C-alpha positions as CSV (number, residue, x, y, z in Angstrom):
1,M,312.7,172.7,-0.2
2,Q,312.5,168.9,-1.4
3,T,313.1,168.3,-4.9
4,I,310.2,168.5,-7.6
5,K,309.6,165.1,-8.7
6,T,305.8,165.2,-9.5
7,V,304.3,168.3,-11.4
8,G,300.4,169.0,-12.0
9,I,299.3,170.9,-14.8
10,L,295.9,172.8,-14.5
11,G,294.9,173.5,-18.1
12,L,295.7,170.9,-20.8
13,G,295.1,173.3,-23.8
14,K,297.3,175.0,-26.3
15,M,300.1,175.9,-23.8
16,G,299.7,173.5,-20.8
17,G,299.3,170.5,-23.1
18,P,302.7,170.9,-24.8
19,M,304.2,171.9,-21.5
20,A,303.0,168.5,-19.8
21,K,304.6,166.7,-22.6
22,H,307.9,168.2,-22.2
23,L,307.9,167.6,-18.4
24,V,307.2,163.8,-19.3
25,A,309.9,163.7,-21.7
26,K,312.3,165.2,-19.1
27,G,311.2,162.2,-16.8
28,Y,309.0,164.3,-14.2
29,G,305.6,162.6,-13.2
30,V,302.9,164.7,-14.5
31,V,299.4,164.9,-13.6
32,G,296.7,167.1,-14.9
33,F,293.4,168.2,-15.1
34,D,291.3,170.1,-17.7
35,P,287.5,170.5,-17.9
36,V,287.5,169.7,-21.6
37,A,287.4,166.0,-22.2
38,A,289.5,166.2,-25.5
39,A,292.3,168.0,-24.0
40,G,292.6,165.5,-21.4
41,E,292.4,162.5,-23.9
42,K,295.4,164.0,-25.8
43,A,297.3,164.6,-22.7
44,K,296.9,160.9,-21.9
45,G,298.6,160.0,-25.1
46,D,301.4,162.0,-24.0
47,G,302.0,160.2,-20.9
48,V,300.2,162.7,-18.4
49,R,298.0,161.1,-15.5
50,V,294.7,162.9,-16.3
51,L,292.9,163.2,-13.0
52,A,289.3,164.4,-12.4
53,T,289.8,167.6,-10.2
54,A,292.3,170.1,-9.5
55,R,292.0,168.8,-5.9
56,E,293.3,165.6,-6.9
57,V,295.8,167.0,-8.9
58,A,296.9,169.3,-5.9
59,A,296.9,166.2,-3.5
60,S,299.4,164.1,-6.3
61,C,302.1,166.6,-6.8
62,D,304.8,169.0,-5.5
63,L,304.4,171.7,-8.0
64,A,301.1,172.8,-9.6
65,I,301.3,175.0,-12.7
66,V,298.1,176.8,-13.5
67,V,297.7,177.7,-17.2
68,V,294.2,179.2,-17.7
69,G,293.2,182.2,-19.4
70,F,291.5,184.8,-16.9
71,D,291.7,185.9,-13.1
72,N,288.4,184.5,-12.4
73,Q,289.5,181.0,-13.9
74,I,292.8,181.2,-11.4
75,E,290.4,181.8,-8.5
76,T,288.1,178.8,-9.5
77,V,291.0,176.6,-10.0
78,V,292.7,177.5,-6.8
79,F,289.9,178.2,-4.6
80,G,286.7,176.9,-5.9
81,K,284.9,173.7,-5.2
82,D,287.2,170.6,-5.8
83,G,289.9,173.4,-6.4
84,I,293.9,173.2,-5.4
85,V,293.5,174.3,-1.8
86,E,291.1,171.6,-1.0
87,G,293.9,169.0,-2.0
88,A,297.0,170.6,-1.1
89,S,299.3,169.8,1.6
90,P,301.7,172.4,3.5
91,G,304.6,173.0,1.2
92,L,302.8,172.8,-2.3
93,V,304.1,175.0,-4.8
94,V,301.5,176.9,-7.1
95,A,303.0,178.5,-10.1
96,V,300.6,180.5,-11.8
97,G,301.9,180.7,-15.9
98,S,298.6,182.7,-16.8
99,T,298.6,186.6,-17.2
100,A,297.0,188.1,-14.5
101,A,296.8,191.6,-12.8
102,P,300.0,192.1,-10.6
103,Q,297.7,193.4,-7.7
104,Y,295.6,190.2,-7.9
105,T,298.7,188.0,-8.0
106,K,300.1,189.7,-4.8
107,Q,296.8,189.1,-3.0
108,L,296.9,185.4,-4.2
109,A,300.3,185.1,-2.6
110,S,299.2,186.2,0.8
111,R,295.9,184.2,0.8
112,L,297.8,181.1,0.0
113,A,300.7,181.5,2.3
114,E,297.8,181.6,5.2
115,R,297.6,177.9,4.1
116,K,301.2,177.2,3.9
117,I,301.1,177.1,0.1
118,T,303.9,179.2,-2.1
119,L,302.9,181.1,-5.0
120,L,305.2,181.8,-7.9
121,D,304.0,183.8,-10.6
122,I,305.5,182.7,-13.9
123,P,303.8,184.3,-16.7
124,L,304.9,182.5,-20.0
125,T,305.5,184.6,-23.3
126,R,306.3,184.0,-27.0
127,G,303.1,182.1,-27.6
128,E,302.0,178.5,-28.6
129,Q,304.6,177.5,-31.1
130,A,307.2,178.0,-28.4
131,A,305.3,175.9,-26.1
132,V,305.3,173.2,-28.5
133,N,309.1,173.9,-29.3
134,G,310.0,173.9,-25.5
135,K,311.2,177.5,-26.1
136,L,308.9,179.5,-23.8
137,L,310.2,182.6,-21.8
138,I,309.5,183.1,-17.9
139,L,309.1,186.1,-16.4
140,G,309.0,184.8,-12.9
141,A,308.7,185.9,-9.3
142,G,308.0,184.9,-5.8
143,D,310.4,183.1,-3.1
144,E,313.5,183.1,-4.8
145,E,314.7,179.5,-3.1
146,T,311.6,178.0,-4.1
147,F,311.8,179.5,-7.6
148,E,315.3,178.0,-7.9
149,A,313.9,174.6,-6.6
150,C,311.5,174.9,-9.5
151,R,313.9,176.1,-12.2
152,P,315.0,172.4,-13.4
153,A,311.1,171.6,-13.9
154,F,310.6,175.0,-15.6
155,S,313.5,174.5,-18.0
156,S,311.8,171.4,-19.6
157,F,309.4,173.8,-21.4
158,A,311.3,177.2,-21.3
159,S,314.5,178.4,-22.7
160,D,314.9,181.6,-21.1
161,I,314.0,182.0,-17.3
162,F,314.3,185.0,-15.2
163,H,313.4,185.9,-11.7
164,L,312.3,189.7,-11.4
165,G,311.4,190.0,-7.4
166,P,308.7,189.2,-5.1
167,A,305.2,187.8,-6.1
168,G,303.7,190.1,-8.8
169,A,306.7,191.0,-10.2
170,G,306.4,188.4,-13.0
171,Q,303.1,189.6,-13.8
172,V,304.5,193.5,-14.0
173,G,307.2,192.2,-16.6
174,K,304.4,190.4,-18.4
175,M,302.4,193.5,-18.6
176,V,305.4,195.5,-20.0
177,N,306.2,192.9,-22.5
178,N,302.7,193.1,-23.4
179,L,302.4,196.8,-23.9
180,I,305.6,196.7,-26.1
181,L,304.3,193.6,-28.0
182,W,300.7,195.2,-29.0
183,A,302.3,198.2,-29.8
184,C,304.5,196.6,-32.4
185,V,301.5,195.1,-33.9
186,S,299.6,198.5,-34.1
187,A,302.5,200.2,-35.9
188,N,303.2,197.2,-38.1
189,D,299.6,197.1,-39.2
190,E,299.2,200.9,-40.0
191,G,302.6,200.6,-41.6
192,L,302.0,197.9,-43.9
193,Q,298.7,199.4,-44.8
194,L,300.3,202.8,-45.5
195,G,302.5,200.7,-47.8
196,K,300.1,198.7,-49.6
197,A,298.0,202.0,-50.1
198,L,301.2,203.5,-51.9
199,G,301.6,200.5,-54.0
200,V,304.0,198.2,-52.1
201,D,303.2,194.8,-51.7
202,P,302.9,194.0,-47.8
203,E,304.7,190.8,-48.0
204,K,307.8,192.1,-49.9
205,M,307.7,195.1,-47.3
206,R,307.7,192.5,-44.6
207,A,310.5,190.9,-45.8
208,A,312.6,193.9,-46.3
209,L,311.9,195.4,-42.9
210,H,312.9,192.0,-41.2
211,H,316.5,193.3,-42.1
212,S,315.7,196.8,-41.2
213,S,315.7,198.8,-38.0
214,A,312.0,198.3,-37.8
215,Q,312.3,194.5,-37.4
216,N,310.5,193.4,-34.4
217,W,309.3,190.0,-33.1
218,A,305.6,190.7,-33.8
219,M,306.1,191.3,-37.2
220,D,308.5,188.0,-37.8
221,W,306.1,185.8,-36.2
222,R,303.0,187.5,-37.5
223,A,301.3,187.8,-33.9
224,E,298.2,189.1,-35.6
225,D,297.8,185.6,-36.8
226,S,297.1,184.3,-33.5
227,G,293.7,186.1,-33.5
228,M,295.3,188.1,-30.7
229,P,292.8,186.5,-28.0
230,W,294.1,188.3,-24.8
231,A,295.1,191.6,-26.4
232,E,292.3,193.7,-24.8
233,K,292.5,191.9,-21.6
234,D,296.2,192.5,-21.4
235,M,295.8,196.1,-22.0
236,N,292.9,196.5,-19.7
237,I,295.3,194.9,-17.0
238,L,297.8,197.5,-17.6
239,L,295.7,200.6,-17.9
240,R,293.9,199.4,-14.4
241,E,297.5,199.1,-12.7
242,A,298.7,202.3,-14.2
243,D,295.5,204.0,-12.8
244,M,296.3,202.7,-9.4
245,V,299.8,204.4,-9.3
246,R,298.3,207.6,-11.2
247,L,300.5,207.0,-13.9
248,S,299.5,208.6,-17.5
249,M,300.1,206.1,-20.2
250,P,298.6,207.6,-23.6
251,L,300.4,205.0,-25.7
252,A,298.9,202.2,-23.9
253,G,295.3,203.4,-24.2
254,T,295.9,204.3,-28.0
255,T,297.4,201.1,-28.6
256,K,294.2,199.1,-26.9
257,E,291.7,201.0,-29.3
258,V,294.1,200.3,-32.2
259,I,294.1,196.6,-31.4
260,K,290.3,196.5,-30.8
261,G,289.9,198.1,-34.1
262,L,292.5,195.8,-36.0
263,K,290.4,192.9,-34.5
264,I,287.0,194.0,-35.5
265,R,288.6,194.6,-39.1
266,M,289.8,191.0,-39.0
267,G,286.4,189.9,-38.0
268,L,287.5,188.4,-34.5
269,G,285.4,188.7,-31.4
270,L,286.3,188.5,-27.6
271,P,287.4,185.4,-26.3
272,E,285.2,183.4,-24.1
273,G,285.3,184.7,-20.5
274,F,286.4,188.0,-21.2
275,E,285.7,190.6,-18.5
């Protein structure tokens, strides 16, 4: 496979914008598209050549990274009017950094292969601050030779990169990650509430638990303060996939409802586009 020289970013928001900036800093040509004008303007200031459509981005890059929120948005940016496939030449690599259902990702890989486009799934973890710091974790999958050719570009914005198997395996990794993440958020919330009800200051408790066997990433980084916009979507994906393989996951079901209750208590609604 040819060396990656120009990278396209589809979605220049809180994750894609910093990723594009890191790629520019590492010397890659970077083109991008975002339907939100303000995101595009900020990216221009970071050295990104912002184009009018996903089709134009696909026609101008070797690797197109999709960083949107939902399956239907992936579908639109890839197959919609002025989407990636309309501008792609054979050999283009499309890497989906969004969280999506593994079954959908496998189907997407097959559909793109028919057009001689290679799909990598590279769901991103650790959140927005890690994107800003260039410290994302990639749970990747897809054709291994292609993945290795893209690794130097990925390392511009990710400090830890893993290849887990064929297309879809990365999304399985992200599903497992998310189950454990949201379970920790649920346990943290209930534990700190209990401590408070029994007279222990939550912040003192949090500081102490950081040094205990209960220490976890979600508590250290206050994952609940992110607004948890994708939590219910993540758990819905996981429960649907578990149904397909007839696997009972009672903790996952409970975690989904606990997270929903926590968001209701915090006054948080569903993110736009939730299905």
